[in-house]
C-alpha positions in Angstrom: 185.0 109.8 129.7 182.3 110.3 127.2 182.4 108.4 123.8 180.3 109.1 120.8 179.5 107.4 117.5 179.3 110.0 114.8 177.4 109.6 111.6 178.3 112.2 109.2 175.4 111.8 106.9 172.9 112.7 109.4 175.0 114.7 111.8 173.7 112.7 114.6 175.9 111.9 117.7 175.1 108.8 119.9 177.1 108.8 123.2 178.2 106.7 126.2 180.1 107.8 129.2 182.6 106.3 131.6 184.8 107.6 134.4 188.0 106.9 132.5 190.3 109.8 131.7 191.9 108.1 128.9 190.9 109.5 125.6 193.2 107.9 123.2 191.6 106.5 120.0 188.2 107.7 121.3 188.0 111.0 119.2 186.9 112.9 122.3 188.8 115.0 124.9 187.6 115.8 128.2 188.8 119.1 129.8 187.6 118.2 133.4 187.0 115.2 135.6 184.8 112.9 134.2 182.5 112.9 137.4 181.4 116.5 136.6 181.3 116.5 132.8 181.8 120.4 132.4 181.9 120.2 128.7 182.7 117.6 125.9 184.8 118.4 122.7 183.8 116.5 119.6 186.7 116.1 116.9 185.5 115.0 113.4 187.5 115.1 110.1 186.1 117.5 107.7 186.1 117.0 103.9 189.3 119.2 103.6 191.2 117.1 106.0 191.1 119.5 109.0 189.7 118.8 112.4 186.3 120.2 113.2 185.9 120.8 117.0 182.2 121.3 118.5 182.1 122.2 122.3 179.1 121.2 124.1 178.2 122.8 127.4 177.1 121.3 130.5 173.5 122.1 130.0 173.7 120.7 126.4 175.4 117.6 127.8 172.3 116.9 130.3 170.1 117.2 127.6 172.1 114.6 125.7 171.8 112.3 128.6 168.1 112.7 128.8 167.3 112.4 125.3 170.2 110.2 124.0 170.9 112.2 120.9 172.1 115.6 119.8 172.3 117.5 116.5 175.7 118.9 115.3 176.0 122.4 114.0 176.1 123.2 110.3 179.7 124.1 110.9 180.6 120.4 111.4 181.7 118.4 108.4 178.8 116.7 106.5 180.8 113.6 105.4 183.8 111.7 106.6 184.3 108.8 108.9 184.5 108.4 112.6 186.6 105.9 114.6 184.9 103.3 116.6 184.3 104.1 120.1 184.8 102.2 123.4 181.6 101.2 125.5 181.2 102.9 128.9 181.3 100.7 132.1 177.8 100.1 133.5 178.5 102.3 136.6 179.0 105.4 134.6 175.9 104.8 132.6 174.0 104.3 135.8 175.5 107.6 137.2 174.1 109.5 134.0 170.8 107.9 134.3 170.5 109.2 138.0 171.4 112.7 136.8 168.8 112.7 134.1 166.1 111.3 136.4 166.9 114.0 139.0 166.6 116.7 136.3 163.3 115.1 135.1 162.0 115.1 138.6 162.7 118.7 138.9 161.2 119.6 135.7 158.1 117.7 136.7 158.0 119.5 140.0 158.1 122.7 138.3 155.1 121.8 135.9 152.9 120.8 138.8 152.1 124.3 139.3 150.9 125.8 136.1 150.8 129.6 136.3 149.3 131.8 133.7 152.0 133.3 131.4 153.1 137.0 131.9 152.4 137.8 128.4 148.7 137.0 128.4 146.9 139.6 126.2 144.9 142.3 128.0 141.7 141.1 126.2 142.0 137.7 128.1 142.6 139.4 131.3 139.4 141.6 130.9 137.5 138.3 130.1 138.7 136.7 133.2 138.0 139.8 135.3 134.2 139.7 133.9 133.8 136.1 135.0 135.7 136.7 138.3 133.0 139.4 139.1 130.2 137.1 138.2 131.5 134.5 140.6 132.1 136.6 143.6 129.1 139.0 143.2 127.2 137.5 146.2 130.1 137.8 148.6 131.0 141.2 147.3 127.5 142.6 148.0 127.5 141.0 151.4 130.7 142.6 152.2 129.4 146.0 150.9 126.3 145.7 153.3 128.6 144.8 156.1 130.8 147.8 155.6 127.7 150.1 155.4 126.7 148.7 158.8 130.2 149.5 160.3 130.4 153.0 159.1 128.0 154.1 161.8 124.8 156.0 162.4 125.2 158.7 159.6 125.1 155.7 157.0 122.2 154.1 159.0 120.1 157.3 158.9 121.0 158.1 155.4 121.1 154.7 153.6 120.4 151.6 155.6 117.1 152.7 157.3 115.6 154.4 154.1 116.6 151.3 152.1 114.7 148.8 154.3 111.8 151.0 154.4 111.5 151.2 150.7 112.3 147.5 150.4 109.8 146.2 153.1 107.2 148.9 152.3 107.1 149.2 148.5 109.3 146.7 146.8 109.2 143.4 148.8 107.0 141.6 146.2 108.6 142.8 143.1 110.6 139.7 142.3 107.4 137.3 142.5 104.6 139.5 141.3 105.8 140.3 137.7 106.8 143.6 138.4 110.3 142.9 137.4 109.5 144.4 134.0 109.8 147.8 135.6 113.0 147.3 137.3 115.1 145.9 134.4 117.7 148.5 133.1 119.0 148.2 129.7 122.1 150.1 130.4 122.9 147.4 132.8 122.3 144.5 130.4 124.6 146.2 127.9 127.6 146.9 130.0 130.9 145.9 128.1 131.7 143.6 130.8 129.0 141.2 129.5 130.6 141.1 126.2 133.8 140.1 127.9 131.9 137.5 130.0 130.6 135.7 126.9 133.8 135.8 125.2 135.7 133.9 128.0 134.3 130.6 127.2 132.9 131.6 124.7 129.2 131.3 124.6 127.6 130.8 121.4 124.1 130.1 120.3 122.8 128.2 117.2 119.0 128.0 116.3 117.7 125.0 114.3 114.6 127.0 113.1 113.8 130.8 113.5 111.3 131.4 116.1 108.0 133.2 115.3 108.0 136.8 116.4 105.8 137.6 119.3 104.9 141.1 118.3 105.1 143.4 115.4 105.3 147.1 115.2 102.4 148.7 113.5 102.3 152.3 112.4 99.7 154.2 114.5 100.5 157.8 114.0 102.2 159.6 111.0 103.1 163.2 111.1 102.5 163.5 107.3 98.7 163.0 107.8 96.6 166.0 109.0 95.5 166.0 112.7 91.8 165.7 112.7 91.4 164.8 116.4 92.5 167.9 118.1 89.5 167.6 120.4 90.9 164.5 121.9 94.1 164.3 124.2 96.5 162.1 122.3 97.7 159.1 124.1 101.3 159.8 122.9 101.5 163.4 124.2 104.4 163.8 126.7 105.0 166.8 128.9 108.2 167.9 130.5 107.4 165.9 133.7 106.8 162.8 131.6 110.0 163.1 129.8 111.9 163.5 133.2 110.1 160.2 134.4 111.3 158.6 131.3 114.9 159.7 131.9 114.7 158.2 135.4 113.3 154.9 133.9 109.9 155.2 135.6 107.9 153.8 132.6 105.6 152.2 135.1 103.9 155.7 135.7 103.5 156.5 132.1 102.2 153.2 130.7 104.6 153.6 127.7 105.9 149.9 127.5 103.9 149.2 124.3 104.9 152.3 122.5 107.8 152.3 120.1 109.3 155.4 118.4 111.2 155.1 115.2 113.2 157.8 113.6 113.1 155.8 110.3 110.3 157.2 107.9 109.5 158.1 104.5 110.7 161.7 104.9 113.6 162.8 107.2 111.7 165.5 108.9 108.8 163.4 110.1 108.5 161.3 113.3 106.5 158.1 112.9 105.1 156.5 116.0 104.6 152.6 116.1 102.7 150.6 118.5 103.6 146.8 119.4 100.9 144.4 118.4 100.9 140.8 119.5 100.9 138.6 116.6 102.8 135.3 118.0 103.3 133.1 120.9 105.2 133.9 124.1 108.0 131.4 124.9 109.3 129.3 127.8 112.9 128.6 127.1 113.8 125.3 129.1 117.5 125.1 129.6 119.5 121.9 129.9 121.7 120.8 131.8 121.9 123.0 134.9 125.6 122.8 135.6 127.1 124.5 138.7 126.1 128.1 138.0 124.2 127.9 134.5 126.7 130.4 132.8 124.8 129.9 129.5 121.6 131.2 130.9 123.6 134.3 132.3 125.1 135.2 129.1 122.0 134.4 126.9 119.1 136.0 128.7 120.5 138.2 131.7 122.6 140.4 129.4 122.3 141.8 125.9 125.6 140.5 124.8 124.1 137.6 122.8 120.7 138.9 121.7 122.0 142.2 120.4 118.7 144.0 120.9 119.0 147.7 119.9 120.6 150.1 122.5 121.8 153.7 122.7 124.2 154.8 125.5 122.8 157.6 127.8 125.6 159.8 126.4 127.9 159.6 123.5 131.1 159.9 125.4 130.0 156.8 127.4 129.7 154.6 124.4 133.1 152.6 125.3 131.5 151.4 128.4 128.7 149.5 126.7 128.4 146.7 124.2 127.5 147.9 120.7 124.7 145.7 119.4 124.6 147.3 116.1 127.7 145.6 115.0 126.0 142.1 115.3 122.7 140.4 114.2 119.8 140.2 116.4 119.2 136.9 117.8 115.2 137.0 118.5 113.9 139.7 116.4 110.2 140.4 117.4 110.5 138.6 120.8 110.1 140.7 123.8 112.0 140.5 127.1 113.2 137.1 128.2 113.4 136.9 132.0 115.8 134.2 133.5 114.1 132.5 136.5 115.9 131.8 139.7 115.3 131.0 143.4 113.4 133.5 145.4 115.9 133.2 148.2 118.5 135.2 146.1 116.3 138.3 146.5 116.8 138.4 150.3 120.0 139.7 150.2 120.3 143.6 150.3 121.7 145.3 147.2 122.3 142.2 145.6 118.5 141.6 144.9 118.5 145.0 143.2 121.5 144.0 141.1 119.6 140.9 139.9 116.4 142.8 139.2 118.2 145.4 137.0 119.4 142.3 134.9 115.9 141.0 134.6 116.3 137.9 137.0 113.1 137.0 138.8 111.5 134.5 140.9 110.7 130.9 139.4 107.3 130.7 141.1 104.2 129.7 139.0 102.4 132.9 139.8 105.3 135.0 138.8 105.7 133.3 135.6 101.8 133.7 134.9 102.0 137.6 135.7 104.9 137.9 133.4 103.4 136.2 130.4 100.0 137.5 130.7 101.1 141.2 131.1 102.7 142.0 127.7 104.9 140.2 125.3 107.2 138.6 127.7 108.9 135.1 127.7 110.9 133.6 130.4 113.8 131.1 130.7 113.6 128.2 133.0 116.4 125.8 134.1 114.3 122.6 134.5 116.8 120.4 136.3 117.2 122.5 139.3 119.5 122.0 142.4 119.2 118.2 141.8 120.7 118.3 138.3 123.5 120.5 139.6 125.2 117.6 141.6 125.0 114.9 138.7 127.3 116.0 135.9 131.1 116.2 136.2 133.0 116.9 133.2 131.2 114.6 130.9 133.0 115.7 127.6 136.1 113.7 126.5 137.9 117.0 125.9 138.0 120.3 127.6 139.9 123.4 127.7 141.5 124.8 131.0 142.7 128.1 129.8 144.6 129.9 127.2 148.3 129.4 127.7 147.8 126.2 129.7 150.5 123.6 128.9 150.5 121.1 131.7 148.5 118.4 133.1 146.6 115.6 131.5 142.8 115.9 130.4 140.5 113.1 130.2 141.2 112.7 126.4 144.5 111.0 127.3 142.9 108.0 129.2 142.9 104.5 127.8 139.8 103.7 126.0 139.7 100.3 127.6 139.9 101.8 131.1 137.4 104.7 130.5 133.8 104.4 131.6 131.1 105.4 129.2 130.3 109.0 129.7 126.6 110.3 130.0 124.9 113.4 130.7 122.1 113.2 133.1 119.1 115.4 132.9 116.3 115.6 135.6 113.1 115.9 133.3 111.1 112.7 133.6 108.9 113.9 136.4 109.4 117.6 135.8 106.0 118.7 134.2 105.3 121.9 135.9 106.3 124.1 133.1 104.2 122.0 130.7 101.2 122.6 132.9 101.8 126.3 133.0 102.1 126.4 129.3 98.6 124.5 128.9 97.0 126.8 131.5 98.1 130.1 129.8 97.7 129.2 126.2 99.6 130.6 123.2 102.9 129.6 124.5 105.7 127.5 122.9 108.1 125.5 124.7 111.6 125.7 123.5 114.1 123.0 124.4 117.5 124.3 124.7 120.6 122.3 125.3 124.1 123.8 126.2 126.9 121.6 125.1 129.9 122.5 127.5 127.9 123.8 130.3 128.7 120.7 132.4 132.4 120.9 131.4 133.4 124.1 133.1 133.7 122.8 136.5 134.9 119.6 138.4 132.7 118.3 140.9 133.7 116.4 144.0 130.7 114.0 144.7 130.6 112.8 148.3 129.8 109.3 149.0 126.1 108.5 150.2 126.2 108.5 153.9 129.1 110.8 154.3 128.9 114.3 156.1 129.4 116.0 152.7 126.5 114.1 151.1 124.3 114.7 154.2 125.1 118.5 154.1 124.0 118.8 150.5 120.8 117.1 150.6 119.9 119.1 154.1 120.5 122.3 152.3 118.5 121.1 149.1 115.4 120.2 151.3 115.5 123.2 153.5 116.5 126.0 151.2 115.6 124.6 147.7 119.2 125.0 146.5 122.5 123.1 147.2 126.1 123.8 147.3 128.1 121.6 144.9 131.6 121.0 145.9 133.4 122.2 142.7 136.8 123.5 141.6 138.3 124.6 138.4 141.1 127.3 138.0 142.1 130.4 139.4 142.8 134.0 138.3 146.7 133.5 137.8 147.0 129.6 138.6 145.5 126.9 136.2 145.6 124.0 138.8 142.9 125.3 141.3 140.4 127.9 141.9 136.7 128.9 141.5 136.8 130.2 138.1 135.2 128.2 135.4 137.4 126.5 132.7 137.6 128.2 129.3 135.5 125.5 127.9 133.2 126.7 124.9 129.6 126.8 125.7 127.6 125.9 122.7 123.8 126.5 123.0 121.6 124.7 120.6 117.8 125.7 120.6 115.2 123.2 119.1 112.1 123.6 117.4 109.3 125.3 119.7 106.5 122.9 120.9 103.4 125.1 120.4 100.5 125.1 122.9 97.5 126.8 121.4 95.3 129.2 123.2 92.0 127.7 124.6 93.3 124.2 124.6 92.1 123.7 128.1 88.7 124.9 127.5 88.3 123.0 124.5 89.2 119.7 126.3 86.8 120.9 129.2 83.9 121.1 126.6 84.8 117.7 125.2 85.2 116.1 128.5 82.7 117.6 130.9 83.1 114.7 133.1 86.5 115.3 134.0 85.7 118.7 135.3 82.3 117.8 136.9 83.6 117.6 140.5 85.5 120.7 140.5 82.8 123.1 139.5 82.0 123.9 143.2 83.4 122.5 146.5 80.9 122.6 149.3 82.2 124.2 152.4 81.1 124.3 156.0 78.2 126.8 156.9 76.7 126.4 153.4 79.5 128.2 151.9 80.9 127.2 148.5 84.1 127.9 146.8 84.9 127.9 143.0 87.9 125.8 142.3 90.9 127.2 140.6 90.1 130.8 141.7 92.3 132.4 144.5 92.4 135.7 146.0 95.1 136.7 148.2 94.5 138.4 151.6 93.8 142.1 151.3 93.4 144.9 154.0 89.6 144.9 153.6 89.7 141.2 154.2 91.4 141.6 157.4 88.8 144.0 158.6 86.1 141.7 157.5 87.6 138.7 159.5 88.1 141.0 162.5 84.5 142.1 162.4 83.1 138.5 162.0 85.4 137.2 164.9 83.9 140.0 167.2 80.3 139.3 166.1 80.9 135.7 166.7 82.3 136.1 170.3 79.3 138.6 171.0 76.6 136.3 169.6 74.6 134.0 172.1 73.5 130.5 171.5 69.9 131.6 170.8 71.0 134.2 168.3 73.1 131.5 166.6 70.1 129.2 166.2 68.0 132.0 165.0 70.5 133.0 162.5 70.9 129.6 161.3 67.3 129.2 160.6 67.2 132.3 158.6 70.5 131.9 156.8 70.4 131.8 153.2 73.2 129.9 151.1 75.9 132.1 149.7 78.5 131.9 147.3 82.1 133.0 148.5 85.6 132.8 147.1 88.5 131.2 149.1 91.1 133.9 150.0 94.7 133.0 150.4 94.2 129.2 149.8 97.2 128.4 148.0 96.4 124.7 147.7 93.8 125.5 145.0 95.1 125.2 141.4 93.7 125.0 137.9 93.1 121.2 137.2 95.1 120.1 134.1 94.1 116.8 132.4 97.1 114.3 132.7 96.6 113.4 129.1 97.4 116.7 128.0 100.3 117.2 130.2 101.8 113.8 129.2 101.1 114.7 125.5 103.1 117.8 125.3 105.7 116.6 127.8 106.4 113.6 125.3 106.7 116.0 122.5 109.0 118.3 124.4 111.3 115.3 125.3 111.4 113.9 121.9 112.4 117.2 120.4 115.2 117.7 123.1 116.5 114.1 122.3 116.5 115.1 118.5 118.6 118.1 119.2 121.0 116.4 121.3 121.5 113.5 118.7 121.9 115.6 115.9 124.5 117.9 117.3 126.4 116.0 119.8 129.0 114.9 117.2 129.4 118.7 116.2 130.3 119.8 119.7 132.5 117.1 120.9 129.8 115.0 122.7 129.9 112.1 120.3 130.8 109.5 122.9 128.4 111.0 125.5 124.9 109.2 126.2 121.8 111.3 127.0 120.2 109.9 130.0 117.0 111.4 131.2 116.1 110.4 134.7 113.5 111.3 137.4 
């Protein structure tokens, strides 16, 4: 028997249960054995003296047992009195508790696997697809290459062999010699999939100051003015072949990278030609923290979905396939192409290397950075922490978002403050000074600290213990291949509990004030401190040969011939001829060829000075914005 106390004012029903079938004086009647509780009938006097009967189904009864209360419907009387109810025996209460506990266990079992809802909007599905493509791009290109190998000799003759001839014969050093500027494709960087990519998290950028433009467009030819130079060939003259090359993207053959045409003019019928003139510094954007995959770098600099540089689709009917930057404000007006830097090993995978080059990714080597910045108004983005930093930070923010529609699980914000350790974000920066040396050597370069709040919160890391096989494997890969494999997990495409897709945690990128390194600062220091460079003017080599320090030339074909000739002469010469030559030999000055150990000597005082300025600006950016982006309880820790 189920007994209830009815409060007419609040229409609240309290209940107890027993196995007794006697309902006399209880106000409740049972139509089935008490052990099954198929239904409960509640009788209550209404204001007009008639009985009001409310039938509660089996499901509702189980909800009552689990919650301890039930709301009466509006059809029940709102006033009146109820008779006192008998208390149920302890064994009946225990049975109901077991039923309620069993139901709760079934409910918990159902919630242990969180599946994406079926009514997820199409836009969310497209955003998930974009991020999924980025995460599986490497294995996808590997599978594509293996499929081409499997197809047989026709594909080998038509695709594989010509591709390798072109790769190793003409394009091998493109990722490392600054020639990526000719391989970048604007249509690739403006695909609509990249707009979905940044909206997945989303990725948002905040500038604390506006950056000085690197270049300005200066009017160099006006059609309204009379042409008085017909005796000279115009540098802007193009033929049908030139226009065909432009369609194919072969700007390298035309040297048109510095030319900019503008259809906006004083008169609608004229076409003014503008030329890019350098007026400001180039930039080295230094991104922190590394995270697992550095999603923020990919969204900011490898695509145009955040920068919103002007772009026109190849054809009007293809416009839906591309991001429309005209709807948004340009992020860096007057700043040229920004090339994200990555490991050279990524360019050893066939077809994938071309995919990276089309997005503007290139090698993080020093020579490549110098070539990019010296040859044009180009800037670069460097993730300073590298592989070491990718293993350090694991969900440092107190709160994070799994995905839209996620309703299960417990995030870190629900932990007790007493048991919760102080969170910190670790940056490997104390001994990372190579980017500062490059800026001093190049001159007219500004270092921009960039901190991404949320980059370390899109994946969960499983850090192996020191001495374990997993720890040894990570360190071995990092030492041998200069990258590592973090053991990470997050969510899946349709399941929220596990997978390799990142969480939908916002990535808020904050850019600090640039640290400007003026041009000629190294020569000024050398002039004021000549004793520092006195030993580096010349280095005496064997056989009276000297080598200018800081100057290197790579091996060439003519150098190989000269070396071969000298070795033949050396083998044919006799001891007497050697002594005669030694007596008549005059000292000569030569340059080392291919000696990669020679570098421009940078005073440590200058390096430490600008490195200190950079670190202080990075700390300021973090401290002033951490409360705004949910890092109020997270401490910044800069380590070696």
